[in-house]
N, C-alpha and C positions, 0 to 999 in steps of 0.2 A: 526653500521648497515652496512652490506656488500653492496657495490654499485651494483645496477642493471645496465644492459646495456640498455639505453632507446631505445625504438622501433620507427621505421619510419612506418607510416601507409599511404597506398594509396588506393583510391577508384576511379574506372574509369567506369562510366555508370553502377554502381552496383545496383542490385535490387534483391528482393526475393518475391515470391508469394507462400503462403502456399497451399498445395494440397487441392483441393475442394473449393478454394476461387476464385472468378472471378477477384477481384481487387488485385494487388500486395500490400503487406504490406509496401514495400518501393521500389522506382524505380528511375533510372537515377541519381544516386548520384555520384558526382565526387569531390574529394578534395585530398590534400596531407597534412599530419600532420607530421611535422619534429620532430626528437627525442627531448624529453624534453618539448614539448609544453603541455600546460594545456588548455583543450578544454571543454567548457560547450556546450553540445549538446541539443538543444531545439527543440520544435515543438509542435503542437497541439496533444492532445490525439489521438492515432491511426496513427500518421504520420510515424511511423516506427522506433522510437528511440531505443526501446528495441530490436527490430529485428536487427538493426544495430550493437548493442553491442554483441548480440548472434552470429552474423556473424563473428565479429572480434575475438570472443573467440573460434570459430570453433565448435559450438555446435548446429548449425541449422539442421544438419542431411543430408541425401543423397537425391537422386531424388524421393524416396518414400514420403519424408516429404514435398517437395516443389520444386520449379523451380527457379534457380538463373540466373541472366543476368549480363554481364559485369565482372569486376574483383575486388577483394578485397585482398590486400596483406599486410603482416607484414614483414618488412625487405626483401621485394622482393619475398616472398614465401606465399603460401596459409596458412591461419591461422591454419588449421587442422594439418599442418606439423610443427608448431611452439609450440610444447608441452611445457607448463610451461612459455612461453614468456608472455602470457596475463593472467591476473587474473580478473575474473568476479564476482561481487557481484550482484546477481539478485534481482528483485523486491520482490519476495516472499521468505522470509528468510527460510521457511521450505524446499524449493527446494534445498538450499545449505547446509543443515545439513545432515551429513552422519552417524556419530557415536553417541553413547548414552551418552558419558561423554564429558564435556566441553573440558578438556585438550586433549583428544584423537581426538576430532573433529578438533581442531585448528592444531594439528600435522599432520593430515591426508594428506594434500596437500604436505607438506614437505617430508613426507615419500614416496609419489608417485613420487616425483621428484628426489629421491635418495640423499637428503641432508644427510650428515653424522649424525648418531644417536647422537653423542656427542654434535652437534650444536642445535638439535631440542628443547630441554627443554628451552634454553635461548630465542630462537625465539618465542616460545609459550608464555612465560612470558612477553616478550617485546611487543608482539602484543596485548595481553589482556590489558596490562597497557595503550597502545596507544589508545585503543577505550574506556577505562574506564569501562571495565566489571570486577568488583571486586567480583568474586564468586569462590568457591573452584573448583579446576581442576576436581574433581570427581563429581561435581554437574550434575545430569541428564539433558541432553539437553531438554527433554520434560517438565521439571519443570520450564523452563525459560519463561518469558513473551515475547510478540511479539517484543518489543523494545530491550530486552536483546538478543533475537535470531538474531536480525539485527546486533548488535554489534559483536556477536559471528562469524557470517559469514564473516564480514569484517575483523575480526582478523585472520581468517583462510587464507584469501587471502593475507593480509599484511605479514603474516609469510613466505609466499613463495617468497616474494620480486620480483615480476614480473617486467619486463621492460615496460609493458603496463598495466596500472591499469584502469579497466573498472567498473564504479560504476553506478548502475541503481537505482535511488531513495534511496540513502544510509541513508537518515535521515527521511524517510517518517513516521515512527511510533515512533519517538523518542520525549522525552520531550525536552523543550528548553535547559536545561543543557546538555542533551545527544547530541543534534544537535551541540552545540558549541564544545563538546569534540571530536566528530567524525570529524568535519570539521578541527579542530586543529590537530588531529592525521594524517589525510590525508596530510595536509600541511607539517607536520614534515617528513612524509615518502618520499614525492616527493622532499623535500629540501635535504634530506639525500642521496637519491638514484639517483635523476635525472630522475626518471621514467616518461614516457609519461603518461598523465592523460586525460581520457575522462569521464565526469560526465553527466549523465542524471538526471535532478532534476528540480522540479517545484518551489523550494525555491530559486529563482534566487538571491535575496539579500544576502543570506547566502554565496553563492559560487562565486559570480561575482568578488570579490576582489582578489581571488586566481588565476583567469583565465587570460591567455594571449590571448584567442581567443574564439569567440562564433560562432557556426555553427547552423543554423536553418533549419530543414527539412521542405519542403513544403508538405502539405497534399496530393497533387495530383502528387507528384514526383519532384525530383530535390531539389535545395536549395532555401530557401526564403531569406537568408542572410548569410554572412560569413565575419568576420573581427574582429577587436579588440572589447572588450565589449563596450567601450565608443562610438566607431563608429557605431556599430550595433544598440544600443539602442537610440542613438541620431538621426540617419538617418531613422530608421525603427520602432521606438517605437510604434506609433499609429497603423501601419499596423500589427505589431506583436501582439499587444493586441487584435485587431479585429480577428486575426487568432487563438486566444486562448492561446498565450504565456504569461506567467507571466512576465511583464516588471517592473523593479524596479520603485517605486514612482508613479505607475499608480493606482489611486483610483478606488474602486468598487462602482458603483452607485446601491445600494440595500438598502431597508428599514431595520430598526432595530426594532425587536419586543420588547415590554416591558416585564419586569420581571413578573413572576407569583405572585399574591398577597399571602401574608403569610397565609391567611385564606382559600385559595383554597382547595377544597375537594381532598383527596388523592385517586388515583386509585390503587396504590400499596404502601405498607408500611411494615416495619419490625422494631422490637425492640430487642436489645441485639443480633444482628445477627453476626454470625461468618461464614466466607466463606473460602473455601479451593479449590485449584486446583486439588489435589488428597486427598484421605482420610488421608494422613499423612502430607500434606503441608498446614497448615492454614496460610493464608496471612493477614487476618484482623479479629478482633473480637470486640465485644461490639459496633457494629454499630447500630445507630438509623437512619433509612433512610425513606424517603417518596418521592413518585412521584406524583406531583399535576396533577389533571385531566385537559386535554385540553391545556397543555403548554409544554415547553421543560424543561427537566432535563439534565444538563450537568455534567458528571463525569470526574473530572480532578485529576492530581497528577503525581508524577514521575513514570518512568518505573519501573515495578516490584512490585508496591504496591497493585495490585489486582483489577485494574479498569475493565479489561475484565472479570475477575472472578465474580465480583459483577454484571456486566451487564448480564452475563449468568445465574446467580442465580436469579436475578429479573425476567428474561425471562422464568423461569421454566425449563431450560435445564440442570442444574446441581443442586443437592440437597444442602440445607443449611447444614453447619457443626453443627451449633447451632442456635436456634431460628427458626422463620418461616417468609417467605414472604407471606403476606396476600393481596388478591385482594378485592377491594370493592364489595359490593353485586351486583351491576349491571353488573360487569365483571365476576363474579364467574361462574364456569362451573359445570357440574354434579358431578365432582370429589370434589367439595367444593371450598373453598376460597384459597387454596394453589396451585399456578400454577404448581409446580413440579408434582402434582398428576393428572393433566389434560391429556386427550388424545391428540394425535397429531392433530386431527381434531379440538378439542376445542382450542388448541393453535393457529391454523391457522387463525382463525377469531378474536382472542382476543389479542394475543401478537405475532407479527412478529419480527424475529431477522435477522439482517445483520451481519455476522461474520467478524472478522478482516481479515481473508483470504477468499476472494470470492469463490475460487475453492471448499471450503468445503461445499458449498450449491448447486452446480450445479449437475443436475440429468439427463439431456437430451442431445441430439446431436445438437440442434439448439437453437438460441435465442428465436425464436417464440414459440417453444415447452416449453422452460424453463419458459417463462412468462405465459404459459397456465396451468402449473401444479396446481397452487393454485385455479384458477377459476374452473378447471375441478373437483378438489377434492370437491369443494363446490356445484357441480351439476349445474353450470351455463350452459345455452344453447350455441350453437356455435356462434350465432350472438353477444350475450353479451360478450362472451370471446374474440372474434375477435376485438370488439370495444375497450375493455380495453387494450388488448395487442398492437394493432396498435397505440393507443394514447400514451402509455408509450414509445414505440420504437421511435416515432416521437419526443416526448418531450425531450428525453435524447440522441438524435442524433445517434440512433442505427438502423434506418429503413433500411439502405442499407446493414446491416449485419444480417438481420432477419433470414437468412438460414445458417449463419456461425456457426461453432462449438464454444461454449462459451470458451473453453480452448485455442483457438487460438487468443483471443482478447488481446489487450494491457491491462496493469494493470489498467489504468483509465477507460477503457471500461468495464472491468470485474466488477469494483466497481459500476459503474452506473447500470449494469445489475443486480447485487446482490441487490441493493436498489429497483430496479423496480420489481423484483420477489416478494418482500414482499409487496410492494404497490398494486400489482395486486389483492391480496386477501382482501384488505381493512380492516386490523385489527384495533382494537380500540387503541392498544398501539404498538409503533414501537421502538425496541431497536437496535441501530446502533453502531458498534465498528469502530471508525475512518472512518466516512462516506465519507470524502472528500479526502481520500488517493489517490494519483496518478492523481489528477484531473488537467486538464489545466484550464485556466481562464474561458472559456465559460462553461465547464462542472461543475466547482465549483459553478458558479452563478446559473446555472440551478438546481443543486442539493439543494443548500441552499434555493432558491426560492420555490422549490417543498416542502421542509420541512416546510417552513413558511406557505404555503397554507394548508398543512395537519394540522398544529397546529391551523390555523384560522378556519378550518372546525370542530375542536373539538377533533382531534387525540392527544393522549398523546405521546410525543417523548422523548426517553432517548438516549443520545449520549455520548459515550466515545470519547474524542478528546483532542489533543494537539493544535489544530488549533484555534488560537485566533480570527480569522475571524468568525469561526462558533460560538464560544462563544459570540462574540459581536452581531452577526446578528440574532441569534435565541432567545436571551434574556433568560428568564426562571430561573429555580431553579438550584442552584449549590450544588453538592456533591463533596467535596474535600477530597481525601484520602492522608494520610501521611504515611511514612514508619513506620511499626510496631516497637514498642519499644523493 
């Protein structure tokens, strides 16, 4: 692997405020990161971690997009002028995928940097092996699962061999094996190239052993802590946990719900079910599944086995390839017992879905309006709508962002908003794909506690997750998918 020239990063009173927002996303940040340092960048959800990485990658935009203060430099120059020096893996994998075939997409960055054509195939193969993405080079990128897309985007950045590697939640949607593979591949790359590494990640125990330094952004500007991992967590552990940072070995004080009884009535069920991402790509067949009423059902399994596809099929959003999902009589709509045949209004009050990518369900220009969509569609009056919306904003720590554009939120804030939009309509069944993705400690506790309350009130919850904490705390019924033979 060709050596990269490790980058030096300097921030002096740097900050950024998105256009139309009263509060800056990040402000008054100062530090120097020497070439080859490995930094874990932490902070509560909304503290500006992703904005910081976007600034270093030179992709925040011009004055029309927002207002910057202070200076941010890579090797003494503005990031925008250091083309190819920084490689960024963003929170949303879809945002980093450009081309329709796996091999072409990994090669895209190398081609733009002018890497000799004869070198690119070897770089593509090496990068895909490094992240453990074992699929044909001509596999359509749209046919990949969310976790596979995450590996693909990381491979594209690794193939460019940047001197500054910026990773924003690189393992958020990966199964445990994938987390270990990606972490190991990043370690191999930085060991081989000496590249400077900055990782934003809530899975601190996974990454802390690789890091030489921890920098913690304060929610109200500046730094909360800066030092070696051992020093930061020893001296500031409790304060960081209170601020929402995931601190290694800090327990979560939250009740654990019991498992659903085997004899519990099913609200959704299917026999001999086959599911497909597209009409030609069957990912599972012969499934016998049930969703017990008034409890949690957790769908688990490795990346790419069809967990999200099963969730969307149960939710009535994509058709069954074979067999039928059947709703119990109390849940059935005018279209009958098959959710896929229901109207959008029937689904709204019966089965609400939180997608893996939050942006796929945002419709309006403000958080307040976004949360009002469901209640207004149900014909609720203004007072009732406002009461529900304000309560959800307060509960999920989004009140001060009520008039912000949903697309300017951090990844964790977008996830909380996407969950809240479904809860606002009070459906009888809630289907969530990776509900705790991108959450800081406080946000995670609030979301899981909220799901526990929904279950206690009789709501049936279906959750696709790799998060062992979610599996442990919501109890419930398990559907475990294995790779198809």
